[in-house]
Z-matrix of the N, CA and C atoms (Angstrom, degrees):
N
C 1 1.458
C 2 1.529 1 108.66
N 3 1.307 2 115.72 1 142.50
C 4 1.456 3 120.93 2 -179.83
C 5 1.524 4 110.08 3 -69.05
N 6 1.329 5 115.74 4 127.04
C 7 1.474 6 119.33 5 -179.93
C 8 1.519 7 111.46 6 -68.08
N 9 1.323 8 115.98 7 -39.40
C 10 1.463 9 119.40 8 179.00
C 11 1.528 10 109.67 9 -72.83
N 12 1.320 11 117.11 10 -41.04
C 13 1.456 12 121.91 11 -175.15
C 14 1.511 13 114.37 12 -64.78
N 15 1.329 14 118.12 13 -30.74
C 16 1.463 15 118.57 14 -176.55
C 17 1.528 16 113.53 15 -81.68
N 18 1.344 17 118.54 16 -10.38
C 19 1.463 18 120.80 17 175.08
C 20 1.519 19 109.24 18 -74.78
N 21 1.315 20 118.84 19 133.44
C 22 1.468 21 119.31 20 176.49
C 23 1.528 22 110.70 21 -75.63
N 24 1.332 23 115.48 22 152.05
C 25 1.467 24 121.71 23 176.71
C 26 1.522 25 107.53 24 -91.98
N 27 1.328 26 116.60 25 121.66
C 28 1.466 27 121.37 26 178.61
C 29 1.528 28 109.44 27 -79.52
N 30 1.316 29 116.05 28 131.56
C 31 1.466 30 121.42 29 179.91
C 32 1.524 31 108.10 30 -103.38
N 33 1.347 32 119.20 31 115.47
C 34 1.464 33 120.58 32 179.13
C 35 1.526 34 111.71 33 -70.11
N 36 1.322 35 115.20 34 163.74
C 37 1.464 36 119.42 35 179.60
C 38 1.532 37 109.13 36 -67.10
N 39 1.321 38 116.20 37 146.98
C 40 1.460 39 120.98 38 -178.73
C 41 1.512 40 113.35 39 90.14
N 42 1.342 41 117.68 40 3.00
C 43 1.460 42 122.04 41 179.67
C 44 1.521 43 108.49 42 -114.09
N 45 1.329 44 116.25 43 127.91
C 46 1.465 45 121.81 44 178.80
C 47 1.524 46 108.92 45 -101.90
N 48 1.335 47 115.69 46 135.12
C 49 1.468 48 121.56 47 -179.38
C 50 1.516 49 108.47 48 -120.38
N 51 1.326 50 116.40 49 133.69
C 52 1.457 51 121.99 50 175.23
C 53 1.513 52 109.71 51 -127.75
N 54 1.345 53 116.79 52 125.99
C 55 1.462 54 121.30 53 178.40
C 56 1.518 55 107.75 54 -119.45
N 57 1.324 56 117.01 55 120.91
C 58 1.461 57 122.73 56 177.36
C 59 1.527 58 107.66 57 -129.80
N 60 1.329 59 116.56 58 94.77
C 61 1.461 60 120.58 59 -178.10
C 62 1.519 61 110.48 60 68.16
N 63 1.316 62 116.62 61 -117.29
C 64 1.474 63 121.56 62 -179.63
C 65 1.524 64 112.14 63 -98.08
N 66 1.329 65 117.33 64 5.03
C 67 1.466 66 120.91 65 -178.87
C 68 1.520 67 109.38 66 -104.85
N 69 1.338 68 116.29 67 129.72
C 70 1.454 69 121.51 68 177.67
C 71 1.526 70 108.36 69 -121.05
N 72 1.331 71 115.96 70 134.69
C 73 1.459 72 120.78 71 176.76
C 74 1.522 73 108.05 72 -126.07
N 75 1.323 74 114.98 73 134.56
C 76 1.457 75 121.75 74 -178.35
C 77 1.524 76 107.65 75 -126.68
N 78 1.341 77 115.75 76 125.92
C 79 1.458 78 121.49 77 -178.93
C 80 1.513 79 109.17 78 -122.81
N 81 1.335 80 116.07 79 128.60
C 82 1.453 81 121.18 80 -178.91
C 83 1.507 82 111.26 81 -136.00
N 84 1.338 83 117.08 82 -168.59
C 85 1.463 84 120.45 83 -177.47
C 86 1.532 85 113.90 84 -64.06
N 87 1.343 86 118.18 85 -26.49
C 88 1.464 87 120.09 86 -177.29
C 89 1.525 88 113.61 87 -93.95
N 90 1.328 89 118.27 88 -15.86
C 91 1.461 90 119.36 89 -179.67
C 92 1.511 91 112.07 90 158.17
N 93 1.332 92 115.03 91 -165.47
C 94 1.466 93 121.47 92 -176.82
C 95 1.529 94 109.76 93 -128.91
N 96 1.334 95 116.74 94 136.22
C 97 1.453 96 122.94 95 176.83
C 98 1.521 97 109.56 96 -126.41
N 99 1.333 98 116.44 97 143.23
C 100 1.461 99 122.17 98 176.71
C 101 1.517 100 108.98 99 -130.30
N 102 1.334 101 115.51 100 150.08
C 103 1.463 102 120.20 101 179.60
C 104 1.523 103 109.22 102 -151.51
N 105 1.327 104 115.37 103 138.82
C 106 1.461 105 121.64 104 171.36
C 107 1.519 106 107.41 105 -92.07
N 108 1.324 107 116.45 106 127.41
C 109 1.465 108 121.20 107 -177.90
C 110 1.524 109 110.73 108 -98.50
N 111 1.313 110 115.32 109 162.90
C 112 1.457 111 121.84 110 -179.03
C 113 1.534 112 110.66 111 -64.88
N 114 1.341 113 117.86 112 149.23
C 115 1.465 114 119.87 113 179.88
C 116 1.537 115 112.96 114 -69.65
N 117 1.333 116 118.60 115 -18.22
C 118 1.465 117 121.58 116 179.99
C 119 1.527 118 112.04 117 -74.40
N 120 1.332 119 116.93 118 -13.83
C 121 1.463 120 121.83 119 -173.17
C 122 1.529 121 109.52 120 -112.41
N 123 1.333 122 115.92 121 140.51
C 124 1.459 123 121.58 122 178.88
C 125 1.530 124 109.09 123 -115.27
N 126 1.335 125 116.03 124 136.43
C 127 1.467 126 120.86 125 -176.65
C 128 1.528 127 108.50 126 -118.98
N 129 1.346 128 116.38 127 130.93
C 130 1.464 129 121.72 128 174.71
C 131 1.527 130 108.35 129 -125.28
N 132 1.330 131 115.31 130 140.18
C 133 1.463 132 120.77 131 177.43
C 134 1.517 133 109.05 132 -114.94
N 135 1.322 134 116.47 133 123.65
C 136 1.460 135 123.33 134 178.39
C 137 1.536 136 107.20 135 -99.82
N 138 1.346 137 116.30 136 103.60
C 139 1.473 138 120.07 137 -176.80
C 140 1.519 139 112.44 138 -67.22
N 141 1.332 140 116.55 139 -35.46
C 142 1.471 141 119.90 140 -177.38
C 143 1.527 142 110.59 141 -66.46
N 144 1.312 143 116.85 142 -44.93
C 145 1.464 144 120.50 143 -178.03
C 146 1.517 145 113.97 144 -90.87
N 147 1.361 146 116.45 145 -3.26
C 148 1.476 147 121.72 146 -177.77
C 149 1.534 148 110.55 147 54.59
N 150 1.344 149 116.45 148 50.53
C 151 1.462 150 122.27 149 -178.93
C 152 1.520 151 110.34 150 -129.80
N 153 1.336 152 115.74 151 143.29
C 154 1.457 153 121.83 152 171.40
C 155 1.519 154 106.66 153 -110.85
N 156 1.324 155 116.84 154 122.72
C 157 1.463 156 121.82 155 178.64
C 158 1.521 157 109.31 156 -108.86
N 159 1.323 158 115.51 157 136.35
C 160 1.456 159 122.33 158 178.46
C 161 1.515 160 107.35 159 -115.30
N 162 1.327 161 116.96 160 130.99
C 163 1.460 162 119.95 161 178.90
C 164 1.523 163 109.36 162 -134.73
N 165 1.334 164 115.20 163 154.55
C 166 1.461 165 121.15 164 179.76
C 167 1.519 166 108.90 165 -154.10
N 168 1.324 167 116.23 166 159.79
C 169 1.459 168 121.67 167 174.36
C 170 1.530 169 106.97 168 -75.70
N 171 1.328 170 116.62 169 109.62
C 172 1.462 171 120.36 170 -172.71
C 173 1.523 172 114.26 171 -90.76
N 174 1.340 173 118.05 172 17.86
C 175 1.464 174 119.24 173 177.53
C 176 1.526 175 111.26 174 -79.25
N 177 1.325 176 117.11 175 -23.40
C 178 1.463 177 121.96 176 179.41
C 179 1.530 178 108.81 177 -102.66
N 180 1.317 179 116.45 178 133.39
C 181 1.464 180 122.11 179 -176.90
C 182 1.533 181 112.23 180 -57.73
N 183 1.325 182 116.84 181 -41.85
C 184 1.470 183 121.62 182 -179.51
C 185 1.529 184 111.01 183 -61.40
N 186 1.336 185 116.95 184 -38.38
C 187 1.463 186 120.35 185 -179.91
C 188 1.519 187 111.71 186 -66.67
N 189 1.329 188 117.73 187 -34.73
C 190 1.465 189 120.30 188 177.17
C 191 1.526 190 110.19 189 -63.67
N 192 1.330 191 116.23 190 -38.39
C 193 1.467 192 120.31 191 178.44
C 194 1.530 193 110.24 192 -65.89
N 195 1.339 194 117.31 193 -44.27
C 196 1.460 195 120.65 194 179.23
C 197 1.526 196 111.27 195 -65.92
N 198 1.329 197 116.79 196 -31.17
C 199 1.462 198 122.10 197 179.86
C 200 1.532 199 109.98 198 -61.00
N 201 1.320 200 116.80 199 -53.74
C 202 1.468 201 121.31 200 179.87
C 203 1.516 202 112.09 201 -66.98
N 204 1.337 203 116.77 202 -39.49
C 205 1.462 204 120.99 203 -179.51
C 206 1.529 205 111.02 204 -62.19
N 207 1.322 206 116.51 205 -46.04
C 208 1.464 207 120.60 206 -178.27
C 209 1.515 208 111.33 207 -62.86
N 210 1.323 209 116.61 208 -42.26
C 211 1.469 210 120.50 209 178.97
C 212 1.526 211 110.49 210 -63.15
N 213 1.336 212 117.20 211 -42.31
C 214 1.466 213 121.24 212 179.67
C 215 1.533 214 110.99 213 -65.59
N 216 1.334 215 117.70 214 -39.72
C 217 1.461 216 120.78 215 178.89
C 218 1.527 217 111.37 216 -65.40
N 219 1.339 218 116.84 217 -39.34
C 220 1.468 219 120.47 218 178.29
C 221 1.528 220 110.21 219 -67.12
N 222 1.328 221 116.87 220 -40.07
C 223 1.471 222 120.89 221 176.87
C 224 1.527 223 110.53 222 -60.95
N 225 1.341 224 117.05 223 -42.07
C 226 1.465 225 121.19 224 178.49
C 227 1.523 226 111.41 225 -65.02
N 228 1.334 227 117.11 226 -35.52
C 229 1.466 228 120.61 227 177.68
C 230 1.531 229 110.54 228 -65.92
N 231 1.330 230 116.60 229 -44.31
C 232 1.472 231 120.61 230 -179.71
C 233 1.525 232 110.05 231 -63.18
N 234 1.331 233 116.46 232 -43.69
C 235 1.466 234 120.05 233 179.53
C 236 1.528 235 111.18 234 -67.15
N 237 1.328 236 117.17 235 -35.61
C 238 1.460 237 121.40 236 179.98
C 239 1.514 238 113.18 237 -64.63
N 240 1.345 239 117.35 238 -42.39
C 241 1.472 240 119.26 239 -177.71
C 242 1.522 241 112.22 240 -78.95
N 243 1.352 242 117.68 241 -13.78
C 244 1.463 243 119.12 242 177.79
C 245 1.527 244 111.59 243 -98.16
N 246 1.328 245 118.27 244 -50.23
C 247 1.471 246 121.71 245 -176.53
C 248 1.526 247 112.72 246 -105.84
N 249 1.323 248 117.43 247 -37.31
C 250 1.459 249 121.50 248 -174.86
C 251 1.521 250 110.75 249 87.39
N 252 1.319 251 115.77 250 170.11
C 253 1.463 252 122.12 251 -179.65
C 254 1.522 253 109.65 252 -122.27
N 255 1.324 254 115.29 253 154.18
C 256 1.465 255 120.70 254 -176.73
C 257 1.520 256 109.55 255 -148.06
N 258 1.323 257 116.22 256 135.45
C 259 1.461 258 122.72 257 173.01
C 260 1.517 259 107.32 258 -126.15
N 261 1.331 260 115.87 259 134.91
C 262 1.461 261 120.89 260 179.13
C 263 1.521 262 108.64 261 -112.53
N 264 1.330 263 115.98 262 135.24
C 265 1.461 264 122.41 263 179.47
C 266 1.516 265 109.48 264 -121.31
N 267 1.329 266 115.95 265 146.74
C 268 1.466 267 122.34 266 176.19
C 269 1.523 268 108.66 267 -115.04
N 270 1.317 269 116.26 268 138.83
C 271 1.456 270 121.97 269 175.09
C 272 1.522 271 106.66 270 -106.61
N 273 1.346 272 116.82 271 113.38
C 274 1.464 273 121.85 272 -174.14
C 275 1.524 274 108.95 273 -115.33
N 276 1.323 275 116.39 274 126.87
C 277 1.458 276 121.34 275 176.89
C 278 1.520 277 109.86 276 149.40
N 279 1.333 278 116.01 277 150.62
C 280 1.456 279 121.03 278 179.90
C 281 1.525 280 108.42 279 -70.77
N 282 1.322 281 116.54 280 123.22
C 283 1.458 282 121.07 281 -179.73
C 284 1.520 283 114.23 282 83.80
N 285 1.325 284 117.90 283 -3.32
C 286 1.463 285 121.07 284 178.83
C 287 1.522 286 108.40 285 -81.81
N 288 1.337 287 116.96 286 134.28
C 289 1.454 288 119.24 287 177.14
C 290 1.514 289 111.54 288 -154.16
N 291 1.327 290 115.11 289 161.60
C 292 1.456 291 123.19 290 178.62
C 293 1.521 292 108.99 291 -129.63
N 294 1.332 293 116.52 292 146.71
C 295 1.459 294 121.69 293 179.24
C 296 1.521 295 109.29 294 -152.64
N 297 1.327 296 115.40 295 155.66
C 298 1.462 297 121.73 296 176.77
C 299 1.527 298 107.86 297 -103.61
N 300 1.333 299 116.95 298 127.76
C 301 1.460 300 122.03 299 177.09
C 302 1.526 301 107.38 300 -127.32
N 303 1.323 302 116.74 301 98.44
C 304 1.463 303 120.44 302 -177.59
C 305 1.526 304 110.20 303 69.34
N 306 1.324 305 116.08 304 -118.13
C 307 1.469 306 120.12 305 178.65
C 308 1.523 307 111.56 306 -111.01
N 309 1.332 308 117.36 307 29.36
C 310 1.463 309 121.80 308 176.14
C 311 1.524 310 109.99 309 -128.73
N 312 1.305 311 114.74 310 148.96
C 313 1.460 312 122.05 311 174.99
C 314 1.518 313 107.42 312 -100.37
N 315 1.327 314 116.73 313 122.57
C 316 1.459 315 121.63 314 -179.84
C 317 1.518 316 108.73 315 -101.25
N 318 1.334 317 115.53 316 129.60
C 319 1.461 318 120.94 317 -179.51
C 320 1.523 319 109.59 318 -123.30
N 321 1.312 320 116.32 319 126.13
C 322 1.459 321 122.20 320 172.67
C 323 1.524 322 106.13 321 -110.66
N 324 1.338 323 116.08 322 100.09
C 325 1.460 324 120.19 323 -172.92
C 326 1.529 325 112.32 324 -130.20
N 327 1.319 326 116.82 325 42.97
C 328 1.454 327 120.64 326 171.85
C 329 1.513 328 115.42 327 90.84
N 330 1.313 329 119.35 328 3.70
C 331 1.454 330 121.28 329 175.49
C 332 1.515 331 108.95 330 -91.85
N 333 1.333 332 117.58 331 166.43
C 334 1.459 333 121.05 332 179.44
C 335 1.525 334 110.71 333 -65.16
N 336 1.338 335 116.61 334 -35.14
C 337 1.460 336 120.68 335 -179.77
C 338 1.516 337 110.67 336 -108.92
N 339 1.312 338 114.83 337 158.24
C 340 1.459 339 120.91 338 174.77
C 341 1.528 340 107.71 339 -80.10
N 342 1.328 341 117.40 340 135.37
C 343 1.459 342 122.09 341 -179.83
C 344 1.530 343 108.63 342 -86.19
N 345 1.340 344 116.46 343 129.98
C 346 1.468 345 122.58 344 179.01
C 347 1.527 346 108.34 345 -110.68
N 348 1.334 347 118.22 346 117.22
C 349 1.468 348 122.84 347 177.53
C 350 1.521 349 108.08 348 -111.66
N 351 1.346 350 119.24 349 114.35
C 352 1.466 351 119.57 350 176.42
C 353 1.530 352 110.36 351 -67.99
N 354 1.323 353 116.41 352 136.28
C 355 1.469 354 121.71 353 -178.94
C 356 1.526 355 108.31 354 -84.91
N 357 1.350 356 118.07 355 123.66
C 358 1.466 357 120.46 356 179.93
C 359 1.529 358 111.29 357 -65.85
N 360 1.338 359 115.70 358 153.23
C 361 1.458 360 119.71 359 176.81
C 362 1.527 361 108.41 360 -68.78
N 363 1.316 362 115.68 361 144.00
C 364 1.460 363 120.21 362 -178.12
C 365 1.515 364 112.75 363 97.57
N 366 1.328 365 117.33 364 -6.63
C 367 1.470 366 121.31 365 178.31
C 368 1.518 367 109.76 366 -113.63
N 369 1.334 368 114.50 367 147.73
C 370 1.451 369 121.38 368 174.82
C 371 1.525 370 106.46 369 -116.71
N 372 1.323 371 117.16 370 108.18
C 373 1.460 372 122.28 371 -178.48
C 374 1.523 373 108.24 372 -109.66
N 375 1.341 374 115.64 373 127.95
C 376 1.463 375 120.75 374 179.22
C 377 1.514 376 109.78 375 -130.41
N 378 1.320 377 114.98 376 157.30
C 379 1.466 378 122.36 377 174.10
C 380 1.527 379 107.09 378 -123.49
N 381 1.356 380 117.94 379 96.82
C 382 1.463 381 119.30 380 178.71
C 383 1.525 382 112.51 381 -60.91
N 384 1.325 383 116.58 382 -34.20
C 385 1.457 384 122.22 383 171.13
C 386 1.523 385 107.47 384 -146.02
N 387 1.332 386 118.12 385 -176.58
C 388 1.461 387 120.97 386 -173.66
C 389 1.523 388 113.98 387 -73.90
N 390 1.320 389 118.02 388 -11.80
C 391 1.463 390 119.71 389 -177.62
C 392 1.522 391 113.16 390 -111.68
N 393 1.328 392 118.59 391 8.01
C 394 1.459 393 121.47 392 179.52
C 395 1.527 394 110.50 393 -133.36
N 396 1.341 395 115.17 394 142.98
C 397 1.462 396 122.26 395 176.24
C 398 1.527 397 106.47 396 -129.35
N 399 1.341 398 117.27 397 131.28
C 400 1.462 399 122.15 398 178.41
C 401 1.529 400 108.02 399 -117.82
N 402 1.347 401 115.76 400 122.77
C 403 1.459 402 122.17 401 179.46
C 404 1.524 403 107.50 402 -109.20
N 405 1.350 404 117.22 403 121.14
C 406 1.463 405 122.41 404 -179.70
C 407 1.520 406 109.69 405 -125.67
N 408 1.340 407 115.16 406 148.73
C 409 1.454 408 119.87 407 176.92
C 410 1.515 409 110.61 408 -178.54
N 411 1.348 410 116.19 409 176.02
C 412 1.459 411 119.96 410 -179.68
C 413 1.521 412 111.91 411 -97.88
N 414 1.333 413 118.39 412 -17.15
C 415 1.461 414 122.59 413 -179.24
C 416 1.536 415 108.77 414 -97.47
N 417 1.324 416 116.32 415 111.97
C 418 1.465 417 121.37 416 -175.52
C 419 1.527 418 111.44 417 -59.89
N 420 1.321 419 116.71 418 -40.85
C 421 1.457 420 120.49 419 -178.39
C 422 1.523 421 111.07 420 -65.90
N 423 1.315 422 117.66 421 -42.35
C 424 1.462 423 121.99 422 -178.46
C 425 1.528 424 111.29 423 -66.97
N 426 1.334 425 116.94 424 -41.08
C 427 1.469 426 121.20 425 178.52
C 428 1.531 427 109.95 426 -63.47
N 429 1.318 428 116.97 427 -48.14
C 430 1.464 429 121.06 428 -179.07
C 431 1.515 430 112.65 429 -65.47
N 432 1.343 431 116.82 430 -39.26
C 433 1.464 432 121.21 431 -179.35
C 434 1.525 433 111.30 432 -65.03
N 435 1.347 434 116.99 433 -45.78
C 436 1.464 435 119.76 434 -179.25
C 437 1.527 436 110.80 435 -66.39
N 438 1.346 437 116.96 436 -41.02
C 439 1.467 438 120.16 437 178.25
C 440 1.529 439 110.47 438 -62.47
N 441 1.329 440 117.45 439 -39.23
C 442 1.463 441 121.06 440 178.95
C 443 1.525 442 111.40 441 -67.51
N 444 1.343 443 117.00 442 -37.40
C 445 1.465 444 120.26 443 178.09
C 446 1.522 445 111.18 444 -66.66
N 447 1.334 446 116.99 445 -39.54
C 448 1.468 447 120.45 446 178.04
C 449 1.525 448 109.59 447 -65.84
N 450 1.333 449 117.32 448 -42.74
C 451 1.470 450 121.14 449 179.44
C 452 1.520 451 111.01 450 -64.00
N 453 1.348 452 117.07 451 -35.59
C 454 1.463 453 121.43 452 -177.72
C 455 1.526 454 112.81 453 -69.32
N 456 1.340 455 118.25 454 -16.20
C 457 1.466 456 121.03 455 177.48
C 458 1.527 457 109.70 456 -59.59
N 459 1.331 458 117.09 457 -43.16
C 460 1.472 459 121.59 458 177.86
C 461 1.521 460 107.88 459 -151.68
N 462 1.339 461 116.74 460 91.09
C 463 1.459 462 120.96 461 179.24
C 464 1.524 463 109.70 462 -66.07
N 465 1.332 464 117.73 463 152.83
C 466 1.467 465 118.87 464 178.60
C 467 1.519 466 110.81 465 -65.82
N 468 1.314 467 116.24 466 131.08
C 469 1.469 468 119.59 467 -178.63
C 470 1.527 469 109.47 468 -92.06
N 471 1.341 470 118.13 469 153.50
C 472 1.467 471 120.83 470 -169.12
C 473 1.530 472 115.87 471 -79.33
N 474 1.338 473 119.83 472 -11.73
C 475 1.464 474 119.58 473 -174.55
C 476 1.524 475 112.64 474 -90.64
N 477 1.327 476 117.67 475 -47.26
C 478 1.466 477 120.31 476 177.84
C 479 1.521 478 112.49 477 -110.48
N 480 1.342 479 117.92 478 -13.44
C 481 1.455 480 121.53 479 179.89
C 482 1.514 481 113.64 480 81.07
N 483 1.348 482 117.49 481 12.96
C 484 1.461 483 120.32 482 -178.85
C 485 1.522 484 110.05 483 -75.42
N 486 1.341 485 116.05 484 147.07
C 487 1.456 486 121.10 485 177.52
C 488 1.513 487 111.14 486 137.55
N 489 1.334 488 115.49 487 -166.62
C 490 1.463 489 121.81 488 179.98
C 491 1.515 490 107.45 489 -107.15
N 492 1.339 491 115.46 490 127.57
C 493 1.465 492 120.33 491 -179.00
C 494 1.521 493 109.61 492 -135.62
N 495 1.340 494 114.32 493 160.72
C 496 1.458 495 119.40 494 173.13
C 497 1.516 496 108.47 495 -70.42
N 498 1.323 497 117.33 496 149.57
C 499 1.459 498 120.64 497 179.36
C 500 1.526 499 108.87 498 -64.54
N 501 1.321 500 115.88 499 127.22
C 502 1.458 501 121.08 500 -179.99
C 503 1.517 502 113.43 501 87.01
N 504 1.338 503 118.99 502 -1.47
C 505 1.464 504 121.76 503 -179.93
C 506 1.526 505 109.60 504 -70.52
N 507 1.317 506 115.84 505 132.05
C 508 1.462 507 120.79 506 178.09
C 509 1.527 508 108.37 507 -87.97
N 510 1.321 509 116.29 508 122.68
C 511 1.455 510 121.26 509 179.22
C 512 1.525 511 107.90 510 -101.41
N 513 1.329 512 116.29 511 122.60
C 514 1.462 513 119.88 512 179.30
C 515 1.515 514 109.61 513 -70.30
N 516 1.309 515 115.69 514 123.32
C 517 1.468 516 120.48 515 -177.75
C 518 1.516 517 109.81 516 -98.94
N 519 1.341 518 115.47 517 143.71
C 520 1.453 519 121.76 518 177.69
C 521 1.527 520 108.24 519 -110.87
N 522 1.308 521 115.38 520 152.30
C 523 1.460 522 119.89 521 176.11
C 524 1.529 523 108.51 522 -76.76
N 525 1.305 524 116.28 523 144.54
C 526 1.465 525 120.40 524 178.20
C 527 1.521 526 111.00 525 -77.77
N 528 1.312 527 116.00 526 -171.99
C 529 1.462 528 120.17 527 178.74
C 530 1.525 529 109.28 528 -69.03
N 531 1.318 530 115.55 529 144.78
C 532 1.470 531 120.79 530 176.86
C 533 1.520 532 109.39 531 -115.47
N 534 1.323 533 115.59 532 151.67
C 535 1.454 534 121.39 533 179.65
C 536 1.525 535 107.82 534 -87.59
N 537 1.322 536 117.17 535 126.67
C 538 1.461 537 121.90 536 178.29
C 539 1.509 538 109.87 537 -117.24
N 540 1.332 539 116.41 538 153.46
C 541 1.473 540 119.73 539 179.08
C 542 1.492 541 111.68 540 -113.17
């Protein structure tokens, strides 16, 4: 049996849960999320105890994986509609900068052209200054995916450390060429 899957998901007050077959919808103070779950997994919502229980036939290895995955996804949905998710990025380099223009993120990171990244709906992207980008949203997957796409525009390089990195990310530095006699 999946250790993660057998733990119930606690539903905080102010969050509404709807389960219709394999579809679960969770609505909270920050918004509403819906997800279709795998047919191998069964979801029950206990309104009295404010608990979501996930169960699956654990005789098949694949079902055990879906059991834990489904429970983790539901937990992320509950946390997203109550607290939300946030990723912070730093733009490091001389002349490198980021700015918001309408619904696009503009990045000047050493290429001949400025990179334009359209901001997906459901995300709130801000630039407190020219060297920081903050991605906020209620969907953990969407926040992480957009932050990863922005970082992939110019990953931090190991010699000078220039590029786009997550805040607090340690970049392994390499020594440059040395003069030998």
